[in-house]
Structure formats: structure tokens, C-alpha cells
N, CA, C and O atoms as a GROMACS GRO file, in nm:
protein
  320
    1MET      N    1   0.093  -0.147  -0.025
    1MET     CA    2   0.020  -0.005   0.026
    1MET      C    3   0.070   0.106  -0.025
    1MET      O    4   0.193   0.094  -0.022
    2LYS      N    5   0.033   0.234  -0.080
    2LYS     CA    6   0.134   0.328  -0.119
    2LYS      C    7   0.088   0.437   0.022
    2LYS      O    8  -0.013   0.420   0.091
    3SER      N    9   0.173   0.530   0.036
    3SER     CA   10   0.178   0.672   0.148
    3SER      C   11   0.223   0.747   0.116
    3SER      O   12   0.325   0.768   0.051
    4ILE      N   13   0.086   0.849   0.198
    4ILE     CA   14   0.176   1.022   0.179
    4ILE      C   15   0.189   1.104   0.250
    4ILE      O   16   0.147   1.091   0.365
    5HIS      N   17   0.241   1.200   0.217
    5HIS     CA   18   0.282   1.264   0.372
    5HIS      C   19   0.215   1.433   0.352
    5HIS      O   20   0.214   1.508   0.255
    6ILE      N   21   0.176   1.444   0.462
    6ILE     CA   22   0.089   1.575   0.450
    6ILE      C   23   0.200   1.724   0.567
    6ILE      O   24   0.226   1.722   0.688
    7ARG      N   25   0.236   1.828   0.462
    7ARG     CA   26   0.308   1.880   0.523
    7ARG      C   27   0.232   2.022   0.569
    7ARG      O   28   0.111   2.021   0.549
    8ASN      N   29   0.270   2.105   0.609
    8ASN     CA   30   0.185   2.240   0.651
    8ASN      C   31   0.061   2.253   0.676
    8ASN      O   32   0.008   2.357   0.637
    9LEU      N   33   0.002   2.181   0.730
    9LEU     CA   34  -0.136   2.084   0.769
    9LEU      C   35  -0.161   2.215   0.905
    9LEU      O   36  -0.097   2.226   1.010
   10ASP      N   37  -0.291   2.314   0.847
   10ASP     CA   38  -0.353   2.390   0.948
   10ASP      C   39  -0.342   2.322   1.110
   10ASP      O   40  -0.356   2.201   1.130
   11ASP      N   41  -0.325   2.388   1.181
   11ASP     CA   42  -0.357   2.338   1.335
   11ASP      C   43  -0.535   2.318   1.386
   11ASP      O   44  -0.561   2.233   1.471
   12GLY      N   45  -0.641   2.397   1.327
   12GLY     CA   46  -0.744   2.376   1.372
   12GLY      C   47  -0.778   2.258   1.271
   12GLY      O   48  -0.831   2.160   1.323
   13THR      N   49  -0.755   2.252   1.127
   13THR     CA   50  -0.744   2.174   1.028
   13THR      C   51  -0.762   2.021   1.127
   13THR      O   52  -0.852   1.940   1.150
   14LEU      N   53  -0.626   2.038   1.164
   14LEU     CA   54  -0.602   1.874   1.231
   14LEU      C   55  -0.693   1.819   1.400
   14LEU      O   56  -0.731   1.717   1.457
   15ILE      N   57  -0.689   1.965   1.418
   15ILE     CA   58  -0.783   1.913   1.542
   15ILE      C   59  -0.906   1.909   1.503
   15ILE      O   60  -0.982   1.873   1.592
   16GLY      N   61  -0.980   1.943   1.357
   16GLY     CA   62  -1.088   1.941   1.345
   16GLY      C   63  -1.117   1.759   1.326
   16GLY      O   64  -1.208   1.692   1.375
   17LEU      N   65  -0.966   1.701   1.208
   17LEU     CA   66  -0.970   1.542   1.189
   17LEU      C   67  -0.928   1.464   1.364
   17LEU      O   68  -0.927   1.341   1.377
   18LYS      N   69  -0.908   1.527   1.444
   18LYS     CA   70  -0.875   1.415   1.546
   18LYS      C   71  -0.997   1.446   1.645
   18LYS      O   72  -1.002   1.368   1.740
   19ARG      N   73  -1.074   1.521   1.642
   19ARG     CA   74  -1.232   1.534   1.669
   19ARG      C   75  -1.310   1.472   1.598
   19ARG      O   76  -1.398   1.406   1.652
   20ARG      N   77  -1.297   1.478   1.468
   20ARG     CA   78  -1.367   1.360   1.365
   20ARG      C   79  -1.375   1.186   1.422
   20ARG      O   80  -1.464   1.109   1.459
   21ALA      N   81  -1.205   1.180   1.400
   21ALA     CA   82  -1.196   1.062   1.403
   21ALA      C   83  -1.205   0.971   1.527
   21ALA      O   84  -1.208   0.848   1.532
   22ALA      N   85  -1.210   1.086   1.650
   22ALA     CA   86  -1.287   1.014   1.782
   22ALA      C   87  -1.449   1.029   1.751
   22ALA      O   88  -1.518   0.928   1.751
   23ARG      N   89  -1.486   1.108   1.735
   23ARG     CA   90  -1.665   1.092   1.696
   23ARG      C   91  -1.669   0.927   1.642
   23ARG      O   92  -1.715   0.833   1.706
   24HIS      N   93  -1.609   0.921   1.514
   24HIS     CA   94  -1.590   0.769   1.452
   24HIS      C   95  -1.558   0.666   1.516
   24HIS      O   96  -1.564   0.549   1.480
   25ARG      N   97  -1.515   0.718   1.632
   25ARG     CA   98  -1.452   0.608   1.681
   25ARG      C   99  -1.289   0.551   1.649
   25ARG      O  100  -1.257   0.471   1.737
   26ARG      N  101  -1.197   0.568   1.565
   26ARG     CA  102  -1.109   0.563   1.534
   26ARG      C  103  -1.024   0.602   1.512
   26ARG      O  104  -1.025   0.720   1.545
   27SER      N  105  -0.865   0.550   1.433
   27SER     CA  106  -0.764   0.624   1.480
   27SER      C  107  -0.776   0.805   1.388
   27SER      O  108  -0.876   0.848   1.330
   28LEU      N  109  -0.668   0.863   1.400
   28LEU     CA  110  -0.618   0.963   1.264
   28LEU      C  111  -0.648   0.898   1.155
   28LEU      O  112  -0.735   0.907   1.069
   29GLN      N  113  -0.556   0.829   1.176
   29GLN     CA  114  -0.473   0.765   1.023
   29GLN      C  115  -0.590   0.669   0.967
   29GLN      O  116  -0.586   0.640   0.847
   30LYS      N  117  -0.675   0.629   1.031
   30LYS     CA  118  -0.806   0.518   0.904
   30LYS      C  119  -0.900   0.661   0.915
   30LYS      O  120  -0.946   0.674   0.801
   31GLU      N  121  -0.948   0.774   0.999
   31GLU     CA  122  -1.007   0.879   0.971
   31GLU      C  123  -0.993   0.946   0.811
   31GLU      O  124  -1.079   0.965   0.724
   32VAL      N  125  -0.837   0.974   0.812
   32VAL     CA  126  -0.780   1.061   0.685
   32VAL      C  127  -0.820   0.938   0.589
   32VAL      O  128  -0.920   0.963   0.523
   33GLU      N  129  -0.769   0.819   0.568
   33GLU     CA  130  -0.815   0.701   0.480
   33GLU      C  131  -0.942   0.730   0.439
   33GLU      O  132  -0.957   0.791   0.333
   34SER      N  133  -1.016   0.705   0.489
   34SER     CA  134  -1.208   0.703   0.483
   34SER      C  135  -1.219   0.813   0.412
   34SER      O  136  -1.265   0.811   0.298
   35LEU      N  137  -1.176   0.928   0.475
   35LEU     CA  138  -1.233   1.056   0.392
   35LEU      C  139  -1.183   1.056   0.211
   35LEU      O  140  -1.257   1.055   0.112
   36LEU      N  141  -1.020   1.059   0.218
   36LEU     CA  142  -0.960   1.000   0.094
   36LEU      C  143  -1.070   0.882   0.004
   36LEU      O  144  -1.128   0.910  -0.101
   37GLN      N  145  -1.073   0.820   0.038
   37GLN     CA  146  -1.167   0.689  -0.044
   37GLN      C  147  -1.321   0.774  -0.061
   37GLN      O  148  -1.382   0.788  -0.166
   38ASP      N  149  -1.352   0.810   0.039
   38ASP     CA  150  -1.448   0.867   0.016
   38ASP      C  151  -1.474   0.955  -0.125
   38ASP      O  152  -1.553   0.947  -0.219
   39ALA      N  153  -1.366   1.041  -0.087
   39ALA     CA  154  -1.321   1.156  -0.227
   39ALA      C  155  -1.323   1.097  -0.374
   39ALA      O  156  -1.404   1.102  -0.466
   40ALA      N  157  -1.207   1.041  -0.356
   40ALA     CA  158  -1.177   0.915  -0.446
   40ALA      C  159  -1.286   0.885  -0.530
   40ALA      O  160  -1.303   0.916  -0.648
   41GLN      N  161  -1.373   0.808  -0.439
   41GLN     CA  162  -1.524   0.762  -0.525
   41GLN      C  163  -1.614   0.847  -0.582
   41GLN      O  164  -1.699   0.818  -0.666
   42MET      N  165  -1.574   1.035  -0.493
   42MET     CA  166  -1.694   1.021  -0.588
   42MET      C  167  -1.662   1.128  -0.694
   42MET      O  168  -1.739   1.213  -0.739
   43THR      N  169  -1.510   1.104  -0.729
   43THR     CA  170  -1.487   1.178  -0.920
   43THR      C  171  -1.480   1.095  -0.988
   43THR      O  172  -1.429   0.985  -0.966
   44PRO      N  173  -1.521   1.125  -1.064
   44PRO     CA  174  -1.566   1.027  -1.234
   44PRO      C  175  -1.420   0.987  -1.240
   44PRO      O  176  -1.318   1.038  -1.195
   45ALA      N  177  -1.446   0.879  -1.311
   45ALA     CA  178  -1.317   0.833  -1.398
   45ALA      C  179  -1.323   0.873  -1.501
   45ALA      O  180  -1.276   0.794  -1.582
   46GLU      N  181  -1.375   1.000  -1.562
   46GLU     CA  182  -1.362   1.042  -1.704
   46GLU      C  183  -1.510   1.100  -1.730
   46GLU      O  184  -1.624   1.065  -1.701
   47GLU      N  185  -1.454   1.200  -1.794
   47GLU     CA  186  -1.582   1.314  -1.807
   47GLU      C  187  -1.670   1.231  -1.903
   47GLU      O  188  -1.618   1.146  -1.975
   48PRO      N  189  -1.789   1.252  -1.905
   48PRO     CA  190  -1.922   1.163  -1.956
   48PRO      C  191  -1.939   1.201  -2.054
   48PRO      O  192  -1.921   1.322  -2.072
   49THR      N  193  -1.972   1.136  -2.137
   49THR     CA  194  -2.002   1.164  -2.320
   49THR      C  195  -2.101   1.203  -2.346
   49THR      O  196  -2.193   1.164  -2.274
   50LEU      N  197  -2.141   1.316  -2.480
   50LEU     CA  198  -2.255   1.350  -2.474
   50LEU      C  199  -2.340   1.212  -2.490
   50LEU      O  200  -2.444   1.220  -2.426
   51LEU      N  201  -2.329   1.121  -2.540
   51LEU     CA  202  -2.427   1.033  -2.517
   51LEU      C  203  -2.503   1.025  -2.401
   51LEU      O  204  -2.626   1.021  -2.388
   52GLN      N  205  -2.364   1.022  -2.270
   52GLN     CA  206  -2.471   1.003  -2.169
   52GLN      C  207  -2.541   1.131  -2.107
   52GLN      O  208  -2.651   1.157  -2.056
   53GLN      N  209  -2.424   1.200  -2.137
   53GLN     CA  210  -2.529   1.316  -2.095
   53GLN      C  211  -2.676   1.362  -2.155
   53GLN      O  212  -2.738   1.460  -2.113
   54LYS      N  213  -2.724   1.267  -2.270
   54LYS     CA  214  -2.845   1.299  -2.306
   54LYS      C  215  -2.904   1.227  -2.222
   54LYS      O  216  -2.859   1.125  -2.170
   55LEU      N  217  -3.035   1.290  -2.201
   55LEU     CA  218  -3.200   1.203  -2.162
   55LEU      C  219  -3.240   1.113  -2.218
   55LEU      O  220  -3.215   1.144  -2.335
   56ILE      N  221  -3.282   1.024  -2.221
   56ILE     CA  222  -3.332   0.910  -2.291
   56ILE      C  223  -3.484   0.887  -2.196
   56ILE      O  224  -3.500   0.885  -2.074
   57LEU      N  225  -3.572   0.872  -2.295
   57LEU     CA  226  -3.714   0.876  -2.244
   57LEU      C  227  -3.735   0.739  -2.306
   57LEU      O  228  -3.691   0.678  -2.403
   58LYS      N  229  -3.837   0.714  -2.196
   58LYS     CA  230  -3.886   0.519  -2.256
   58LYS      C  231  -4.016   0.525  -2.266
   58LYS      O  232  -4.083   0.617  -2.217
   59THR      N  233  -4.066   0.425  -2.332
   59THR     CA  234  -4.237   0.440  -2.362
   59THR      C  235  -4.239   0.288  -2.271
   59THR      O  236  -4.142   0.212  -2.277
   60VAL      N  237  -4.334   0.263  -2.207
   60VAL     CA  238  -4.384   0.118  -2.178
   60VAL      C  239  -4.539   0.098  -2.204
   60VAL      O  240  -4.631   0.175  -2.176
   61ALA      N  241  -4.543  -0.040  -2.272
   61ALA     CA  242  -4.767  -0.003  -2.256
   61ALA      C  243  -4.808  -0.095  -2.129
   61ALA      O  244  -4.794  -0.212  -2.091
   62THR      N  245  -4.864   0.023  -2.085
   62THR     CA  246  -4.988   0.012  -2.002
   62THR      C  247  -5.088  -0.042  -1.989
   62THR      O  248  -5.162  -0.048  -1.891
   63GLY      N  249  -5.097  -0.104  -2.125
   63GLY     CA  250  -5.216  -0.155  -2.100
   63GLY      C  251  -5.309  -0.157  -2.267
   63GLY      O  252  -5.237  -0.126  -2.362
   64SER      N  253  -5.412  -0.181  -2.291
   64SER     CA  254  -5.538  -0.129  -2.414
   64SER      C  255  -5.551  -0.048  -2.464
   64SER      O  256  -5.591   0.030  -2.378
   65PRO      N  257  -5.546   0.019  -2.581
   65PRO     CA  258  -5.623   0.167  -2.590
   65PRO      C  259  -5.710   0.247  -2.541
   65PRO      O  260  -5.719   0.368  -2.522
   66GLU      N  261  -5.821   0.089  -2.512
   66GLU     CA  262  -5.958   0.154  -2.394
   66GLU      C  263  -5.895   0.172  -2.232
   66GLU      O  264  -5.933   0.248  -2.142
   67THR      N  265  -5.844   0.125  -2.232
   67THR     CA  266  -5.812   0.172  -2.038
   67THR      C  267  -5.828   0.338  -2.039
   67THR      O  268  -5.798   0.426  -2.119
   68LYS      N  269  -5.883   0.335  -1.928
   68LYS     CA  270  -5.931   0.462  -1.888
   68LYS      C  271  -5.826   0.511  -1.793
   68LYS      O  272  -5.807   0.430  -1.703
   69TRP      N  273  -5.740   0.634  -1.785
   69TRP     CA  274  -5.653   0.666  -1.656
   69TRP      C  275  -5.733   0.823  -1.595
   69TRP      O  276  -5.676   0.931  -1.578
   70ASP      N  277  -5.886   0.790  -1.572
   70ASP     CA  278  -5.934   0.913  -1.556
   70ASP      C  279  -5.898   0.833  -1.387
   70ASP      O  280  -5.866   0.716  -1.367
   71ARG      N  281  -5.923   0.976  -1.255
   71ARG     CA  282  -5.924   0.910  -1.114
   71ARG      C  283  -6.071   0.826  -1.060
   71ARG      O  284  -6.092   0.755  -0.962
   72GLU      N  285  -6.143   0.863  -1.155
   72GLU     CA  286  -6.256   0.727  -1.056
   72GLU      C  287  -6.248   0.613  -1.143
   72GLU      O  288  -6.338   0.534  -1.115
   73SER      N  289  -6.160   0.564  -1.259
   73SER     CA  290  -6.128   0.426  -1.285
   73SER      C  291  -6.050   0.365  -1.228
   73SER      O  292  -6.058   0.244  -1.204
   74ILE      N  293  -5.908   0.479  -1.179
   74ILE     CA  294  -5.797   0.434  -1.083
   74ILE      C  295  -5.880   0.381  -0.957
   74ILE      O  296  -5.929   0.271  -0.934
   75TYR      N  297  -5.876   0.515  -0.874
   75TYR     CA  298  -5.939   0.493  -0.723
   75TYR      C  299  -6.110   0.411  -0.649
   75TYR      O  300  -6.148   0.345  -0.552
   76GLY      N  301  -6.171   0.480  -0.785
   76GLY     CA  302  -6.345   0.427  -0.775
   76GLY      C  303  -6.370   0.526  -0.679
   76GLY      O  304  -6.325   0.640  -0.677
   77ASP      N  305  -6.469   0.457  -0.576
   77ASP     CA  306  -6.490   0.590  -0.436
   77ASP      C  307  -6.374   0.575  -0.297
   77ASP      O  308  -6.405   0.577  -0.178
   78ASP      N  309  -6.243   0.560  -0.354
   78ASP     CA  310  -6.191   0.560  -0.211
   78ASP      C  311  -6.122   0.676  -0.255
   78ASP      O  312  -6.066   0.739  -0.165
   79GLY      N  313  -6.113   0.710  -0.345
   79GLY     CA  314  -6.006   0.838  -0.430
   79GLY      C  315  -6.067   0.961  -0.348
   79GLY      O  316  -6.028   1.077  -0.362
   80ARG      N  317  -6.174   0.917  -0.254
   80ARG     CA  318  -6.251   1.098  -0.254
   80ARG      C  319  -6.247   1.068  -0.123
   80ARG      O  320  -6.287   1.150  -0.040
   0.00000   0.00000   0.00000
């Protein structure tokens, strides 16, 4: 496993990280690992293509053309 070294970390940031680690009941090392893993998972591997950005709508059959979709047909007397 690779390691990193963080230099010139602000005292307030370090205190906050220690508080967060204590709240989650883990070491400072494990807390920082968890934060970095979460951040790495949120970063997309690549930019979405134009095709991925388009909204694709699909239709499904909901019944015969004679089927009514008004409130009365769906709920009957229970819809009041």
C-alpha cells in the first residue's frame, strides 16, 4: 500500500480531523484514509460523453388503448 505525507497542515484542520476521528471511534490515520477513499469514489473516472449526458426517454405499454386513466377509474369511491 502506498503512503502520503501531508506538510504544513493547519492546526485547526488537524484538530478538526482528530475530533472527527474520535467521533467515529477510529484513529486519525483511518479517518483520513476513509475521507480520501470517499473523495476518490466521488470523482468520475472520465468526463461523461455527450451520449451519456442526453436524457433518453423510454415508453412502456400500460394496457389496451381502451383503458381509462381518469381518477374515477383508478380510485373509484376510495379516491374521495
